[in-house]
KEMARTOR-717241 format. One record per residue (C-alpha): x, y, z; residue in one letter. Coordinates in steps of 0.5 Angstrom, whole numbers, plus 500, padded with zeros to 3 digits. Example, Ala and Ser with C-alpha at 12.3 -4.5 7.8 and 13.67 -1.06 7.14 Angstrom:
<pts>
525491516A/527498514S/
</pts>
This chain:
<pts>
399836383M/393838380R/391832377A/392829384I/389834388F/382833383A/383825384L/384825392A/377830391I/373825387A/375819391F/373823398S/366825394L/365817392A/366815399G/362820402M/356818396A/357811398V/356812406A/350816404Q/347811400A/346806406K/342811411P/341809418N/334808420H/334816424L/332819417A/325819419A/326822426E/324830428T/328830434S/335835433P/339830437Y/337824433L/338828426K/344830428R/346823428A/343821421I/350822418S/354818422Q/357811420P/353808426V/347804424D/343807429W/335805431Y/331810434P/327807441W/322801439G/321794438L/325794431A/331795435A/329790441F/327785434K/333786431R/337785438A/333778438K/335776432E/342777432L/343775439N/347782440R/346786445P/343793445I/348800445L/343805448L/346813447D/341818450V/343825449G/341832447A/343837443V/345842449W/349837451C/357839450P/359831453W/354829448C/356833442E/364831444L/362824445M/358823437D/364827434R/370824438D/367817438T/361815433Y/363818427T/369814427K/369809421A/373803425A/368805432T/362805428A/364798424D/365795431Y/359798433I/355795428N/358788428Q/357787435H/351791437F/345794435V/345801436A/339806439V/339813439K/335817444V/334824446D/334825453F/328832452D/324828448A/324821452S/323823459P/320818462K/325813458L/331816460V/329817468A/328809468E/334808464L/339813470Q/334810476R/337803472A/344805472Q/344808479S/341802482I/347798478L/352803481N/354806474L/354813471P/348816470A/349823467G/349826460L/351822455P/349816458L/351809454T/348804456S/348796455F/341793455I/340785453S/335784447P/330782453D/330789457G/336787461R/340794463L/347790464Y/352795464F/353802462G/357808463A/358816461G/361819456Y/366815453L/372818448P/375814443S/381813446E/383812454R/383819457K/387819464A/382815468D/377815463K/376808459P/376809452S/369807448F/372800445Q/375798452E/367799455A/364795449A/369790450D/367789457E/360790456A/360784450L/364779455A/359781461R/354779455Y/356772453A/356770461D/349770461K/348768468S/352774470K/347778467I/341774471D/345776477E/347783476E/342787471S/337791472F/330789468P/327795464L/319794463E/320795456L/312794455E/311801458K/317804455L/316801448L/
</pts>
């Protein structure tokens, strides 16, 4: 029994070493909210040109998560959604993931909240936005649990909808909000 327990611990530690061997792009960030996400399996980028460049290279939409360390719903979404390996794999395969600290980026957050409000999308915290590589916010939500809960769609359902909308470029042109990236980056 002890041998099985020791073997299980060894495999767990090896798995953690593999996960830590490939950190996301937040290691140099000083924001408490971004630092909290360094160990998440999502390949997070901080807000900036590198993320948009990567999205253009891969022809993928940006999944943007805005949150704060003082926000309980943000912490819940981080813990409940973004730490799940299957969800992280899905995000890493289909999106360029960007994380923003609400308190550190007030100008950006105000623009995102305004854009989501204009599109009649939730604009509180956490703020989950889907943006085309050329800077058009076209879909968004608030807190998204890992599993559907009552009237709240799951993260997977919302992300699938975002991908379907992204595939229809003409719909993005009609139903999106162009962010002024040159002012926000």
